[in-house]
C-alpha positions as CSV (number, residue, x, y, z in Angstrom):
1,M,0.0,0.0,0.0
2,M,2.7,2.5,1.0
3,A,4.8,1.5,-2.0
4,G,1.9,2.2,-4.3
5,M,1.3,5.6,-2.8
6,A,5.0,6.4,-3.1
7,V,4.8,5.8,-6.8
8,A,1.3,7.4,-7.3
9,M,2.0,10.7,-5.5
10,P,4.7,12.0,-7.7
11,L,2.7,11.2,-10.8
12,M,-0.4,13.0,-9.4
13,L,1.7,16.0,-8.4
14,A,3.5,16.2,-11.7
15,G,0.3,17.3,-13.3
16,E,-1.5,16.2,-16.4
17,H,0.7,14.9,-19.2
18,V,-0.8,15.1,-22.7
19,L,0.5,13.1,-25.7
20,A,0.9,14.7,-29.1
21,G,-2.5,15.0,-30.9
22,E,-4.4,14.9,-27.7
23,R,-5.9,17.5,-25.3
24,G,-6.4,17.4,-21.6
25,M,-9.3,15.2,-20.4
26,F,-11.4,18.2,-19.5
27,H,-10.5,20.3,-22.6
28,F,-13.7,22.0,-23.9
29,P,-13.2,22.6,-27.6
30,S,-14.1,25.9,-29.3
31,A,-16.1,25.9,-32.5
32,D,-13.1,26.7,-34.6
33,E,-11.5,23.3,-33.5
34,V,-14.3,21.3,-35.1
35,R,-13.8,20.0,-38.6
36,T,-16.8,19.0,-40.7
37,Q,-17.6,17.5,-44.1
38,P,-21.1,17.0,-45.6
39,I,-21.5,13.4,-46.9
40,S,-24.3,11.7,-48.7
41,R,-25.1,8.3,-50.2
42,T,-24.8,8.0,-53.9
43,G,-27.5,6.1,-55.8
44,N,-25.4,3.0,-56.4
45,E,-23.7,2.9,-53.0
46,T,-24.4,-0.5,-51.4
47,V,-22.2,-0.3,-48.3
48,W,-23.6,2.9,-46.8
49,P,-23.6,2.3,-43.0
50,F,-26.2,4.9,-42.0
51,S,-30.0,4.7,-42.0
52,V,-30.3,8.2,-43.5
53,D,-29.0,9.3,-46.9
54,D,-27.1,12.3,-45.9
55,G,-25.4,14.1,-43.0
56,T,-22.2,15.6,-41.7
57,L,-19.0,13.8,-40.8
58,A,-17.3,15.7,-38.0
59,C,-14.0,15.5,-36.1
60,V,-14.6,16.7,-32.5
61,W,-12.6,16.5,-29.2
62,S,-14.0,14.2,-26.6
63,G,-12.2,12.9,-23.5
64,G,-9.0,14.5,-24.6
65,Q,-8.9,12.8,-28.0
66,R,-10.2,13.4,-31.5
67,V,-13.4,11.5,-32.2
68,V,-15.1,11.0,-35.6
69,M,-18.9,11.4,-35.5
70,F,-21.7,11.4,-38.0
71,F,-24.7,13.8,-37.6
72,E,-27.8,13.2,-39.5
73,G,-28.9,15.9,-42.0
74,R,-32.0,18.0,-41.5
75,P,-35.1,16.3,-43.0
76,E,-36.2,17.9,-46.3
77,G,-39.8,18.5,-45.3
78,L,-39.0,20.2,-42.0
79,D,-39.6,24.0,-42.0
80,E,-36.7,26.2,-41.1
81,D,-38.5,27.6,-38.0
82,E,-39.0,24.1,-36.6
83,T,-36.6,22.8,-34.1
84,F,-34.4,19.9,-35.2
85,Q,-32.0,18.1,-32.9
86,P,-29.9,15.8,-35.1
87,R,-28.9,12.3,-33.8
88,Q,-25.3,11.5,-33.8
89,V,-23.1,8.4,-33.7
90,I,-19.4,7.7,-33.1
91,V,-17.8,6.4,-36.2
92,T,-15.0,4.0,-35.2
93,T,-13.7,0.5,-35.6
94,D,-13.4,0.1,-31.9
95,P,-16.2,-2.5,-31.1
96,M,-16.8,-1.1,-27.6
97,Q,-17.3,2.5,-28.7
98,L,-19.2,1.4,-31.8
99,T,-21.8,-0.6,-29.7
100,L,-21.9,0.9,-26.2
101,G,-21.0,4.4,-27.2
102,N,-23.8,4.5,-29.7
103,M,-26.6,2.9,-27.7
104,A,-28.7,6.1,-27.6
105,S,-28.8,6.5,-31.4
106,R,-28.0,3.1,-32.8
107,D,-31.0,3.4,-35.1
108,L,-28.9,5.9,-37.0
109,F,-27.0,2.9,-38.4
110,R,-28.6,0.7,-40.9
111,P,-29.3,-2.8,-39.6
112,A,-26.3,-5.1,-39.4
113,A,-26.2,-8.9,-38.7
114,S,-23.2,-8.6,-36.4
115,V,-20.7,-6.2,-34.8
116,E,-18.1,-7.4,-37.3
117,E,-20.4,-6.4,-40.2
118,R,-21.0,-3.0,-38.7
119,I,-17.3,-2.5,-38.3
120,R,-16.7,-3.5,-42.0
121,L,-19.4,-0.9,-43.0
122,V,-18.1,2.0,-41.0
123,A,-14.3,1.4,-41.5
124,P,-14.1,3.5,-44.7
125,F,-15.9,6.4,-43.0
126,A,-13.7,6.1,-39.9
127,T,-10.7,6.4,-42.2
128,L,-12.2,9.4,-44.0
129,G,-13.0,11.0,-40.6
130,Q,-9.4,10.5,-39.5
131,K,-8.3,12.3,-42.6
132,L,-10.7,15.1,-41.7
133,C,-9.2,15.3,-38.3
134,D,-5.8,15.9,-39.9
135,Q,-7.1,19.1,-41.6
136,P,-6.4,22.5,-40.1
137,A,-8.6,23.6,-37.2
138,G,-11.9,24.9,-38.2
139,A,-11.8,23.3,-41.7
140,R,-15.1,22.9,-43.5
141,V,-14.4,20.4,-46.3
142,G,-16.9,20.1,-49.2
143,H,-18.3,17.0,-50.8
144,G,-15.6,14.7,-52.2
145,E,-12.6,16.9,-51.1
146,L,-10.9,14.2,-48.9
């Protein structure tokens, strides 16, 4: 017990260490740190992982790390003055984040027979999102630019 405390105390007193490409655990990003790209399903696309045909891929900070998310687009028949709260999902190949992290909005994904199939469907979009994360802060990337 005492040996554990002897090791832990200097680490706690040293302060928070942040690796390259990360922020502190409690970093609250500003709007200019978010990167976005509108994406939409093409007519012949058969491996589209989402249940809606268009939305926005975004790179945001969460828990001190960059996270790729998909936000559904505004429905076409909805008036501009009507409130719209888009659903969002984490786009990742990490099975824990993909399943547990998306429990609240899992219907934003199209049905998949297994977690493995869902990973296979989202993998290209996770890669695209990581490329988006590599863009300059505040980047707004148009269709097909990545």
